[in-house]
C-alpha positions in Angstrom: -9.6 6.0 -17.0 -8.0 3.6 -14.6 -9.7 0.6 -13.1 -9.7 0.8 -9.3 -11.4 -2.0 -7.4 -13.7 -2.6 -10.3 -14.5 1.0 -10.9 -13.2 3.3 -13.6 -11.5 6.3 -12.2 -10.8 9.3 -14.4 -7.1 10.2 -14.5 -6.6 13.8 -15.6 -2.8 13.5 -16.2 -1.5 14.0 -19.7 -0.1 10.9 -21.5 3.7 10.4 -21.0 4.1 9.7 -24.7 3.0 13.3 -25.5 6.1 14.6 -23.7 8.3 12.3 -25.7 6.9 13.5 -29.0 7.8 17.1 -28.4 10.7 17.4 -30.9 12.2 20.6 -29.5 12.1 19.6 -25.8 15.3 19.0 -23.9 15.8 15.3 -23.2 16.5 15.9 -19.6 13.4 18.0 -19.2 11.3 15.3 -20.9 12.7 12.8 -18.5 11.9 14.9 -15.4 8.4 15.6 -16.7 7.8 11.9 -17.5 9.0 11.0 -14.0 6.7 13.6 -12.4 3.8 12.3 -14.4 4.4 8.7 -13.3 4.8 9.8 -9.7 1.5 11.8 -9.8 -0.3 8.9 -11.5 1.0 6.4 -8.9 0.1 8.6 -5.9 -3.4 9.3 -7.2 -3.9 5.6 -7.7 -2.7 4.6 -4.3 -4.8 7.3 -2.6 -7.9 6.2 -4.5 -7.3 2.5 -3.7 -6.7 3.1 0.1 -9.7 5.4 0.3 -12.0 3.0 -1.5 -10.9 0.0 0.7 -11.3 2.0 3.9 -14.9 2.7 2.9 -15.7 -0.7 1.6 -14.3 -2.6 4.6 -15.6 0.0 7.1 -12.3 -0.1 9.1 -10.5 2.6 11.0 -7.4 2.6 8.8 -6.1 1.3 5.5 -2.5 1.9 4.7 0.3 1.2 2.3 3.6 0.2 3.9 6.1 0.8 1.1 9.5 -0.9 1.1 12.1 1.7 0.1 15.0 -0.8 0.5 15.2 -4.4 1.4 12.8 -5.1 4.3 12.8 -1.5 5.5 9.8 0.6 4.8 7.3 3.1 6.1 3.6 4.1 5.9 3.4 6.3 2.8 -0.4 6.4 2.3 -3.3 6.0 4.6 -7.1 6.4 4.6 -8.6 7.0 8.1 -12.0 6.9 9.8 -10.6 9.6 12.2 -7.6 11.9 11.8 -6.2 11.1 15.2 -5.6 7.5 14.0 -2.9 8.7 11.6 0.4 6.7 11.6 1.7 8.4 8.4 5.5 8.0 8.2 5.6 5.2 10.7 8.5 2.8 10.0 7.6 -0.3 12.0 9.9 -2.4 14.2 12.8 -3.6 12.2 13.4 -6.5 14.6 10.0 -7.9 13.9 10.0 -7.7 10.2 13.0 -9.7 8.9 13.9 -11.9 6.0 11.7 -14.8 7.4 8.6 -12.7 7.3 9.6 -11.1 4.0 9.9 -14.6 2.4 6.4 -15.4 3.6 4.9 -12.3 2.0 7.0 -12.8 -1.2 5.3 -16.2 -1.4 1.9 -14.5 -1.2 1.1 -14.8 2.5 -2.1 -13.2 3.6 -2.3 -12.5 7.4 -5.6 -12.0 9.1 -5.5 -11.3 12.9 -9.0 -11.1 14.5 -7.6 -10.1 17.9 -4.0 -9.1 18.6 -4.4 -10.0 22.3 -5.2 -13.6 21.7 -3.3 -14.3 18.4 0.0 -16.2 18.8 2.4 -13.6 17.5 5.8 -12.3 18.6 5.6 -10.0 21.6 7.4 -7.2 19.6 4.7 -7.5 17.0 1.9 -7.3 19.6 3.5 -4.3 21.3 4.0 -2.6 17.9 0.3 -3.1 17.0 -0.8 -1.9 20.5 1.1 1.3 20.0 -0.7 1.8 16.7 -4.0 1.3 18.5 -4.7 -1.8 16.4 -7.0 -4.5 17.7 -7.4 -6.5 14.5 -5.5 -6.4 11.2 -5.4 -7.8 7.7 -2.3 -7.7 5.6 -1.7 -8.6 1.9 1.4 -8.2 -0.1 1.8 -5.9 -3.1 3.9 -8.1 -5.4 5.5 -6.7 -8.6 7.8 -8.5 -11.0 10.7 -7.0 -9.1 9.5 -8.5 -5.8 7.8 -7.3 -2.6 6.9 -3.7 -3.3 4.8 -3.1 -0.2 2.1 -4.3 2.1 -1.6 -3.2 1.9 -3.0 -3.3 5.4 -6.4 -2.9 7.0 -6.6 -2.0 10.7 -9.6 -2.2 12.9 -8.9 -0.2 16.1 -12.2 0.0 17.9 -12.7 -3.7 18.6 -11.8 -7.2 17.5 -12.9 -8.3 14.0 -13.2 -11.6 12.3 -12.1 -11.0 8.7 -14.4 -12.4 6.1 -13.5 -13.9 2.7 -15.0 -10.8 1.1 -12.7 -8.6 3.2 -9.6 -10.6 2.2 -10.7 -10.6 -1.5 -11.2 -6.8 -1.5 -7.8 -6.2 0.0 -6.2 -8.6 -2.5 -8.0 -6.9 -5.4 -6.6 -3.6 -4.2 -3.1 -5.0 -4.0 -3.5 -6.5 -7.5 -4.7 -3.1 -8.8 -1.5 -1.5 -7.4 0.9 -4.2 -8.5 -0.3 -4.2 -12.1 -0.3 -0.5 -12.6 2.4 0.6 -15.0 3.2 3.6 -12.7 4.1 1.1 -9.9 5.3 -2.0 -11.8 7.8 0.1 -13.8 8.8 2.5 -11.1 10.4 0.3 -8.5 13.2 2.7 -7.5 11.1 5.8 -6.7 10.7 6.9 -3.1 7.5 8.2 -1.7 9.4 10.3 0.9 
């Protein structure tokens, strides 16, 4: 069982330690099996967290923007109210997310935008959000001991939205669930791609 946003979610994956105890197994095979098990565990957890948050917040889209190298990333998971809102694989505008923004998120920045049309943001950021059909967004960092692992993002596409403290706390709890998972905390180098 794994705790996801306060709930216990059954994990049907075998324990990694059981692979290591197989005396006759090839060490390379054990390593591959252990890595696959970790990847499946991580993917199942991220899928569950994004789905739960999308339902709890009643938003159009919740996504994980994963950093595969320094300040370059892409949408690797999403939960949607409608399939046509998918932005899976989107990489974002590199010119808008730079070291200055990264430093803010590394420091724990939470960014709530109730209306992208009236918020004082960079024009490249506004255009990027418009292209994604976003009208309001909420962003929290997923911070591991290694640094900024990703961003957990809620998008409201249908209209503006004033984000409540409860909304922010739910997204923060989801980010904490991800950041403290051994499958994420100890697997910094894996790609989702």
